[in-house]
ROLODO-312127 format. One record per atom (N, C-alpha, C, CB): residue number from 1; residue in one letter; atom name; x, y, z. Coordinates in Angstrom, 2 decimals. Glycine has a CB too. Layout:
N
resi = NUM | resn = A | name = CA | u = X | v = Y | w = Z
...
//
This chain:
61
resi = 1 | resn = M | name = N | u = -45.85 | v = -100.03 | w = -19.30
resi = 1 | resn = M | name = CA | u = -45.82 | v = -98.80 | w = -20.05
resi = 1 | resn = M | name = C | u = -45.02 | v = -99.01 | w = -21.33
resi = 1 | resn = M | name = CB | u = -45.22 | v = -97.65 | w = -19.22
resi = 2 | resn = S | name = N | u = -45.34 | v = -98.20 | w = -22.31
resi = 2 | resn = S | name = CA | u = -44.65 | v = -98.36 | w = -23.58
resi = 2 | resn = S | name = C | u = -43.24 | v = -97.78 | w = -23.51
resi = 2 | resn = S | name = CB | u = -45.44 | v = -97.68 | w = -24.71
resi = 3 | resn = N | name = N | u = -42.44 | v = -98.15 | w = -24.46
resi = 3 | resn = N | name = CA | u = -41.05 | v = -97.66 | w = -24.51
resi = 3 | resn = N | name = C | u = -40.99 | v = -96.15 | w = -24.66
resi = 3 | resn = N | name = CB | u = -40.30 | v = -98.33 | w = -25.65
resi = 4 | resn = A | name = N | u = -41.96 | v = -95.57 | w = -25.39
resi = 4 | resn = A | name = CA | u = -41.97 | v = -94.12 | w = -25.60
resi = 4 | resn = A | name = C | u = -42.13 | v = -93.38 | w = -24.28
resi = 4 | resn = A | name = CB | u = -43.09 | v = -93.72 | w = -26.57
resi = 5 | resn = V | name = N | u = -42.96 | v = -93.90 | w = -23.39
resi = 5 | resn = V | name = CA | u = -43.17 | v = -93.25 | w = -22.10
resi = 5 | resn = V | name = C | u = -41.90 | v = -93.31 | w = -21.28
resi = 5 | resn = V | name = CB | u = -44.33 | v = -93.91 | w = -21.34
resi = 6 | resn = W | name = N | u = -41.25 | v = -94.46 | w = -21.25
resi = 6 | resn = W | name = CA | u = -40.00 | v = -94.58 | w = -20.51
resi = 6 | resn = W | name = C | u = -38.91 | v = -93.68 | w = -21.10
resi = 6 | resn = W | name = CB | u = -39.52 | v = -96.04 | w = -20.50
resi = 7 | resn = L | name = N | u = -38.89 | v = -93.57 | w = -22.42
resi = 7 | resn = L | name = CA | u = -37.93 | v = -92.69 | w = -23.08
resi = 7 | resn = L | name = C | u = -38.20 | v = -91.23 | w = -22.70
resi = 7 | resn = L | name = CB | u = -38.00 | v = -92.86 | w = -24.60
resi = 8 | resn = A | name = N | u = -39.46 | v = -90.84 | w = -22.64
resi = 8 | resn = A | name = CA | u = -39.81 | v = -89.47 | w = -22.26
resi = 8 | resn = A | name = C | u = -39.41 | v = -89.21 | w = -20.80
resi = 8 | resn = A | name = CB | u = -41.32 | v = -89.22 | w = -22.45
resi = 9 | resn = I | name = N | u = -39.68 | v = -90.15 | w = -19.91
resi = 9 | resn = I | name = CA | u = -39.31 | v = -89.98 | w = -18.51
resi = 9 | resn = I | name = C | u = -37.79 | v = -89.86 | w = -18.38
resi = 9 | resn = I | name = CB | u = -39.84 | v = -91.16 | w = -17.65
resi = 10 | resn = G | name = N | u = -37.07 | v = -90.69 | w = -19.10
resi = 10 | resn = G | name = CA | u = -35.61 | v = -90.61 | w = -19.09
resi = 10 | resn = G | name = C | u = -35.11 | v = -89.27 | w = -19.59
resi = 10 | resn = G | name = CB | u = -35.02 | v = -91.72 | w = -19.92
resi = 11 | resn = G | name = N | u = -35.72 | v = -88.76 | w = -20.64
resi = 11 | resn = G | name = CA | u = -35.33 | v = -87.45 | w = -21.18
resi = 11 | resn = G | name = C | u = -35.56 | v = -86.34 | w = -20.18
resi = 11 | resn = G | name = CB | u = -36.10 | v = -87.16 | w = -22.46
resi = 12 | resn = V | name = N | u = -36.69 | v = -86.39 | w = -19.49
resi = 12 | resn = V | name = CA | u = -36.98 | v = -85.38 | w = -18.47
resi = 12 | resn = V | name = C | u = -35.95 | v = -85.45 | w = -17.35
resi = 12 | resn = V | name = CB | u = -38.40 | v = -85.57 | w = -17.91
resi = 13 | resn = L | name = N | u = -35.61 | v = -86.65 | w = -16.91
resi = 13 | resn = L | name = CA | u = -34.61 | v = -86.79 | w = -15.85
resi = 13 | resn = L | name = C | u = -33.25 | v = -86.26 | w = -16.28
resi = 13 | resn = L | name = CB | u = -34.49 | v = -88.24 | w = -15.44
resi = 14 | resn = I | name = N | u = -32.89 | v = -86.48 | w = -17.53
resi = 14 | resn = I | name = CA | u = -31.61 | v = -85.96 | w = -18.04
resi = 14 | resn = I | name = C | u = -31.61 | v = -84.44 | w = -18.01
resi = 14 | resn = I | name = CB | u = -31.35 | v = -86.46 | w = -19.48
resi = 15 | resn = V | name = N | u = -32.67 | v = -83.84 | w = -18.55
resi = 15 | resn = V | name = CA | u = -32.75 | v = -82.38 | w = -18.60
resi = 15 | resn = V | name = C | u = -32.79 | v = -81.78 | w = -17.19
resi = 15 | resn = V | name = CB | u = -33.98 | v = -81.93 | w = -19.40
resi = 16 | resn = E | name = N | u = -33.57 | v = -82.38 | w = -16.31
resi = 16 | resn = E | name = CA | u = -33.65 | v = -81.88 | w = -14.93
resi = 16 | resn = E | name = C | u = -32.33 | v = -82.04 | w = -14.18
resi = 16 | resn = E | name = CB | u = -34.76 | v = -82.61 | w = -14.18
resi = 17 | resn = G | name = N | u = -31.56 | v = -83.03 | w = -14.50
resi = 17 | resn = G | name = CA | u = -30.30 | v = -83.25 | w = -13.80
resi = 17 | resn = G | name = C | u = -29.16 | v = -82.38 | w = -14.29
resi = 17 | resn = G | name = CB | u = -29.91 | v = -84.67 | w = -13.93
resi = 18 | resn = L | name = N | u = -29.31 | v = -81.75 | w = -15.44
resi = 18 | resn = L | name = CA | u = -28.22 | v = -80.93 | w = -15.98
resi = 18 | resn = L | name = C | u = -27.93 | v = -79.71 | w = -15.12
resi = 18 | resn = L | name = CB | u = -28.56 | v = -80.49 | w = -17.39
resi = 19 | resn = G | name = N | u = -28.96 | v = -79.08 | w = -14.56
resi = 19 | resn = G | name = CA | u = -28.77 | v = -77.88 | w = -13.74
resi = 19 | resn = G | name = C | u = -27.85 | v = -78.13 | w = -12.56
resi = 19 | resn = G | name = CB | u = -30.09 | v = -77.37 | w = -13.24
resi = 20 | resn = P | name = N | u = -28.21 | v = -79.08 | w = -11.67
resi = 20 | resn = P | name = CA | u = -27.33 | v = -79.32 | w = -10.53
resi = 20 | resn = P | name = C | u = -25.98 | v = -79.93 | w = -10.91
resi = 20 | resn = P | name = CB | u = -28.02 | v = -80.22 | w = -9.55
resi = 21 | resn = L | name = N | u = -25.91 | v = -80.60 | w = -12.05
resi = 21 | resn = L | name = CA | u = -24.64 | v = -81.19 | w = -12.48
resi = 21 | resn = L | name = C | u = -23.67 | v = -80.12 | w = -12.96
resi = 21 | resn = L | name = CB | u = -24.88 | v = -82.21 | w = -13.58
resi = 22 | resn = I | name = N | u = -24.15 | v = -79.19 | w = -13.77
resi = 22 | resn = I | name = CA | u = -23.28 | v = -78.19 | w = -14.39
resi = 22 | resn = I | name = C | u = -23.03 | v = -76.99 | w = -13.48
resi = 22 | resn = I | name = CB | u = -23.90 | v = -77.71 | w = -15.70
resi = 23 | resn = A | name = N | u = -24.08 | v = -76.50 | w = -12.82
resi = 23 | resn = A | name = CA | u = -23.94 | v = -75.29 | w = -11.99
resi = 23 | resn = A | name = C | u = -24.69 | v = -75.47 | w = -10.68
resi = 23 | resn = A | name = CB | u = -24.47 | v = -74.04 | w = -12.75
resi = 24 | resn = P | name = N | u = -24.13 | v = -76.21 | w = -9.73
resi = 24 | resn = P | name = CA | u = -24.86 | v = -76.50 | w = -8.49
resi = 24 | resn = P | name = C | u = -25.20 | v = -75.25 | w = -7.67
resi = 24 | resn = P | name = CB | u = -24.05 | v = -77.44 | w = -7.64
resi = 25 | resn = N | name = N | u = -24.28 | v = -74.28 | w = -7.61
resi = 25 | resn = N | name = CA | u = -24.56 | v = -73.06 | w = -6.83
resi = 25 | resn = N | name = C | u = -25.67 | v = -72.24 | w = -7.46
resi = 25 | resn = N | name = CB | u = -23.29 | v = -72.21 | w = -6.69
resi = 26 | resn = G | name = N | u = -25.62 | v = -72.07 | w = -8.76
resi = 26 | resn = G | name = CA | u = -26.68 | v = -71.33 | w = -9.45
resi = 26 | resn = G | name = C | u = -28.01 | v = -72.03 | w = -9.33
resi = 26 | resn = G | name = CB | u = -26.32 | v = -71.16 | w = -10.91
resi = 27 | resn = W | name = N | u = -28.00 | v = -73.35 | w = -9.42
resi = 27 | resn = W | name = CA | u = -29.23 | v = -74.13 | w = -9.29
resi = 27 | resn = W | name = C | u = -29.80 | v = -73.97 | w = -7.89
resi = 27 | resn = W | name = CB | u = -28.97 | v = -75.62 | w = -9.59
resi = 28 | resn = R | name = N | u = -28.94 | v = -74.03 | w = -6.87
resi = 28 | resn = R | name = CA | u = -29.39 | v = -73.87 | w = -5.49
resi = 28 | resn = R | name = C | u = -30.01 | v = -72.49 | w = -5.27
resi = 28 | resn = R | name = CB | u = -28.21 | v = -74.08 | w = -4.51
resi = 29 | resn = N | name = N | u = -29.37 | v = -71.45 | w = -5.83
resi = 29 | resn = N | name = CA | u = -29.92 | v = -70.09 | w = -5.70
resi = 29 | resn = N | name = C | u = -31.27 | v = -69.98 | w = -6.39
resi = 29 | resn = N | name = CB | u = -28.94 | v = -69.07 | w = -6.28
resi = 30 | resn = M | name = N | u = -31.40 | v = -70.59 | w = -7.56
resi = 30 | resn = M | name = CA | u = -32.66 | v = -70.55 | w = -8.29
resi = 30 | resn = M | name = C | u = -33.77 | v = -71.22 | w = -7.48
resi = 30 | resn = M | name = CB | u = -32.52 | v = -71.21 | w = -9.66
resi = 31 | resn = V | name = N | u = -33.47 | v = -72.38 | w = -6.90
resi = 31 | resn = V | name = CA | u = -34.47 | v = -73.09 | w = -6.10
resi = 31 | resn = V | name = C | u = -34.85 | v = -72.27 | w = -4.87
resi = 31 | resn = V | name = CB | u = -33.94 | v = -74.49 | w = -5.67
resi = 32 | resn = A | name = N | u = -33.87 | v = -71.61 | w = -4.25
resi = 32 | resn = A | name = CA | u = -34.16 | v = -70.77 | w = -3.09
resi = 32 | resn = A | name = C | u = -35.07 | v = -69.61 | w = -3.48
resi = 32 | resn = A | name = CB | u = -32.87 | v = -70.25 | w = -2.47
resi = 33 | resn = Q | name = N | u = -34.81 | v = -68.99 | w = -4.62
resi = 33 | resn = Q | name = CA | u = -35.65 | v = -67.88 | w = -5.08
resi = 33 | resn = Q | name = C | u = -37.06 | v = -68.37 | w = -5.42
resi = 33 | resn = Q | name = CB | u = -35.02 | v = -67.20 | w = -6.30
resi = 34 | resn = L | name = N | u = -37.15 | v = -69.54 | w = -6.03
resi = 34 | resn = L | name = CA | u = -38.48 | v = -70.08 | w = -6.35
resi = 34 | resn = L | name = C | u = -39.27 | v = -70.38 | w = -5.09
resi = 34 | resn = L | name = CB | u = -38.34 | v = -71.34 | w = -7.19
resi = 35 | resn = S | name = N | u = -38.59 | v = -70.86 | w = -4.05
resi = 35 | resn = S | name = CA | u = -39.31 | v = -71.22 | w = -2.82
resi = 35 | resn = S | name = C | u = -39.88 | v = -69.99 | w = -2.12
resi = 35 | resn = S | name = CB | u = -38.38 | v = -71.96 | w = -1.87
resi = 36 | resn = E | name = N | u = -39.35 | v = -68.81 | w = -2.43
resi = 36 | resn = E | name = CA | u = -39.85 | v = -67.58 | w = -1.82
resi = 36 | resn = E | name = C | u = -40.99 | v = -66.95 | w = -2.60
resi = 36 | resn = E | name = CB | u = -38.72 | v = -66.60 | w = -1.70
resi = 37 | resn = Q | name = N | u = -41.32 | v = -67.48 | w = -3.76
resi = 37 | resn = Q | name = CA | u = -42.37 | v = -66.90 | w = -4.59
resi = 37 | resn = Q | name = C | u = -43.75 | v = -67.24 | w = -4.03
resi = 37 | resn = Q | name = CB | u = -42.25 | v = -67.41 | w = -6.05
resi = 38 | resn = P | name = N | u = -44.73 | v = -66.35 | w = -4.24
resi = 38 | resn = P | name = CA | u = -46.09 | v = -66.65 | w = -3.79
resi = 38 | resn = P | name = C | u = -46.69 | v = -67.81 | w = -4.60
resi = 38 | resn = P | name = CB | u = -46.98 | v = -65.40 | w = -3.92
resi = 39 | resn = D | name = N | u = -47.71 | v = -68.44 | w = -4.03
resi = 39 | resn = D | name = CA | u = -48.34 | v = -69.60 | w = -4.66
resi = 39 | resn = D | name = C | u = -48.85 | v = -69.30 | w = -6.07
resi = 39 | resn = D | name = CB | u = -49.48 | v = -70.10 | w = -3.81
resi = 40 | resn = N | name = N | u = -49.45 | v = -68.13 | w = -6.26
resi = 40 | resn = N | name = CA | u = -49.99 | v = -67.79 | w = -7.58
resi = 40 | resn = N | name = C | u = -48.91 | v = -67.74 | w = -8.65
resi = 40 | resn = N | name = CB | u = -50.72 | v = -66.45 | w = -7.53
resi = 41 | resn = T | name = N | u = -47.74 | v = -67.22 | w = -8.30
resi = 41 | resn = T | name = CA | u = -46.63 | v = -67.16 | w = -9.24
resi = 41 | resn = T | name = C | u = -46.16 | v = -68.57 | w = -9.60
resi = 41 | resn = T | name = CB | u = -45.47 | v = -66.34 | w = -8.66
resi = 42 | resn = L | name = N | u = -46.06 | v = -69.43 | w = -8.60
resi = 42 | resn = L | name = CA | u = -45.65 | v = -70.81 | w = -8.87
resi = 42 | resn = L | name = C | u = -46.68 | v = -71.54 | w = -9.73
resi = 42 | resn = L | name = CB | u = -45.42 | v = -71.57 | w = -7.56
resi = 43 | resn = R | name = N | u = -47.96 | v = -71.26 | w = -9.50
resi = 43 | resn = R | name = CA | u = -49.01 | v = -71.87 | w = -10.33
resi = 43 | resn = R | name = C | u = -48.90 | v = -71.40 | w = -11.78
resi = 43 | resn = R | name = CB | u = -50.40 | v = -71.54 | w = -9.78
resi = 44 | resn = R | name = N | u = -48.61 | v = -70.13 | w = -11.97
resi = 44 | resn = R | name = CA | u = -48.45 | v = -69.62 | w = -13.35
resi = 44 | resn = R | name = C | u = -47.24 | v = -70.27 | w = -14.03
resi = 44 | resn = R | name = CB | u = -48.27 | v = -68.07 | w = -13.33
resi = 45 | resn = I | name = N | u = -46.15 | v = -70.40 | w = -13.30
resi = 45 | resn = I | name = CA | u = -44.96 | v = -71.05 | w = -13.87
resi = 45 | resn = I | name = C | u = -45.29 | v = -72.49 | w = -14.23
resi = 45 | resn = I | name = CB | u = -43.77 | v = -70.99 | w = -12.87
resi = 46 | resn = G | name = N | u = -45.93 | v = -73.21 | w = -13.32
resi = 46 | resn = G | name = CA | u = -46.32 | v = -74.59 | w = -13.58
resi = 46 | resn = G | name = C | u = -47.27 | v = -74.70 | w = -14.75
resi = 46 | resn = G | name = CB | u = -46.96 | v = -75.21 | w = -12.36
resi = 47 | resn = G | name = N | u = -48.23 | v = -73.79 | w = -14.84
resi = 47 | resn = G | name = CA | u = -49.18 | v = -73.80 | w = -15.95
resi = 47 | resn = G | name = C | u = -48.48 | v = -73.56 | w = -17.28
resi = 47 | resn = G | name = CB | u = -50.25 | v = -72.75 | w = -15.74
resi = 48 | resn = C | name = N | u = -47.54 | v = -72.62 | w = -17.29
resi = 48 | resn = C | name = CA | u = -46.79 | v = -72.34 | w = -18.53
resi = 48 | resn = C | name = C | u = -45.98 | v = -73.57 | w = -18.95
resi = 48 | resn = C | name = CB | u = -45.86 | v = -71.12 | w = -18.34
resi = 49 | resn = L | name = N | u = -45.38 | v = -74.25 | w = -17.98
resi = 49 | resn = L | name = CA | u = -44.60 | v = -75.45 | w = -18.31
resi = 49 | resn = L | name = C | u = -45.49 | v = -76.55 | w = -18.86
resi = 49 | resn = L | name = CB | u = -43.85 | v = -75.95 | w = -17.08
resi = 50 | resn = V | name = N | u = -46.67 | v = -76.71 | w = -18.28
resi = 50 | resn = V | name = CA | u = -47.61 | v = -77.73 | w = -18.77
resi = 50 | resn = V | name = C | u = -48.06 | v = -77.40 | w = -20.19
resi = 50 | resn = V | name = CB | u = -48.82 | v = -77.85 | w = -17.84
resi = 51 | resn = V | name = N | u = -48.41 | v = -76.15 | w = -20.44
resi = 51 | resn = V | name = CA | u = -48.84 | v = -75.74 | w = -21.78
resi = 51 | resn = V | name = C | u = -47.71 | v = -75.94 | w = -22.78
resi = 51 | resn = V | name = CB | u = -49.31 | v = -74.27 | w = -21.78
resi = 52 | resn = A | name = N | u = -46.50 | v = -75.56 | w = -22.41
resi = 52 | resn = A | name = CA | u = -45.36 | v = -75.74 | w = -23.31
resi = 52 | resn = A | name = C | u = -45.14 | v = -77.22 | w = -23.61
resi = 52 | resn = A | name = CB | u = -44.08 | v = -75.13 | w = -22.71
resi = 53 | resn = G | name = N | u = -45.26 | v = -78.06 | w = -22.60
resi = 53 | resn = G | name = CA | u = -45.11 | v = -79.50 | w = -22.82
resi = 53 | resn = G | name = C | u = -46.18 | v = -80.07 | w = -23.72
resi = 53 | resn = G | name = CB | u = -45.14 | v = -80.23 | w = -21.50
resi = 54 | resn = V | name = N | u = -47.42 | v = -79.62 | w = -23.55
resi = 54 | resn = V | name = CA | u = -48.52 | v = -80.09 | w = -24.41
resi = 54 | resn = V | name = C | u = -48.30 | v = -79.65 | w = -25.84
resi = 54 | resn = V | name = CB | u = -49.87 | v = -79.57 | w = -23.91
resi = 55 | resn = V | name = N | u = -47.86 | v = -78.42 | w = -26.02
resi = 55 | resn = V | name = CA | u = -47.62 | v = -77.90 | w = -27.37
resi = 55 | resn = V | name = C | u = -46.50 | v = -78.70 | w = -28.04
resi = 55 | resn = V | name = CB | u = -47.26 | v = -76.39 | w = -27.33
resi = 56 | resn = I | name = N | u = -45.42 | v = -78.93 | w = -27.32
resi = 56 | resn = I | name = CA | u = -44.30 | v = -79.70 | w = -27.88
resi = 56 | resn = I | name = C | u = -44.74 | v = -81.12 | w = -28.25
resi = 56 | resn = I | name = CB | u = -43.14 | v = -79.75 | w = -26.87
resi = 57 | resn = C | name = N | u = -45.49 | v = -81.75 | w = -27.35
resi = 57 | resn = C | name = CA | u = -45.97 | v = -83.11 | w = -27.63
resi = 57 | resn = C | name = C | u = -46.90 | v = -83.14 | w = -28.82
resi = 57 | resn = C | name = CB | u = -46.67 | v = -83.69 | w = -26.42
resi = 58 | resn = S | name = N | u = -47.79 | v = -82.15 | w = -28.93
resi = 58 | resn = S | name = CA | u = -48.73 | v = -82.15 | w = -30.05
resi = 58 | resn = S | name = C | u = -48.03 | v = -81.87 | w = -31.37
resi = 58 | resn = S | name = CB | u = -49.83 | v = -81.11 | w = -29.82
resi = 59 | resn = V | name = N | u = -46.99 | v = -81.04 | w = -31.35
resi = 59 | resn = V | name = CA | u = -46.25 | v = -80.76 | w = -32.58
resi = 59 | resn = V | name = C | u = -45.45 | v = -81.99 | w = -33.01
resi = 59 | resn = V | name = CB | u = -45.31 | v = -79.55 | w = -32.38
resi = 60 | resn = M | name = N | u = -44.91 | v = -82.72 | w = -32.04
resi = 60 | resn = M | name = CA | u = -44.08 | v = -83.87 | w = -32.37
resi = 60 | resn = M | name = C | u = -44.90 | v = -85.07 | w = -32.83
resi = 60 | resn = M | name = CB | u = -43.25 | v = -84.26 | w = -31.18
resi = 61 | resn = L | name = N | u = -46.19 | v = -85.10 | w = -32.50
resi = 61 | resn = L | name = CA | u = -47.01 | v = -86.23 | w = -32.92
resi = 61 | resn = L | name = C | u = -47.67 | v = -85.94 | w = -34.18
resi = 61 | resn = L | name = CB | u = -48.02 | v = -86.59 | w = -31.89
//
C-alpha cells in the first residue's frame, strides 16, 4: 500500500483513540447508548460518516 493510505489509517486511529484516552467514562456511555439504537439509526449514522469521509477526501484531492 502507498504511504498515503498508511498515513490515512494512522490518522483515523489517532482520532478514534482520542475519545477513550481523554474521557473514558463519557466514551463508554456513548458506546452504550449507540448499542441500544435500532439498526436503521446505526445505518443512517454510518451512511452519514461515509458521505462525510467521501466529501472530505474529494475536497482534499
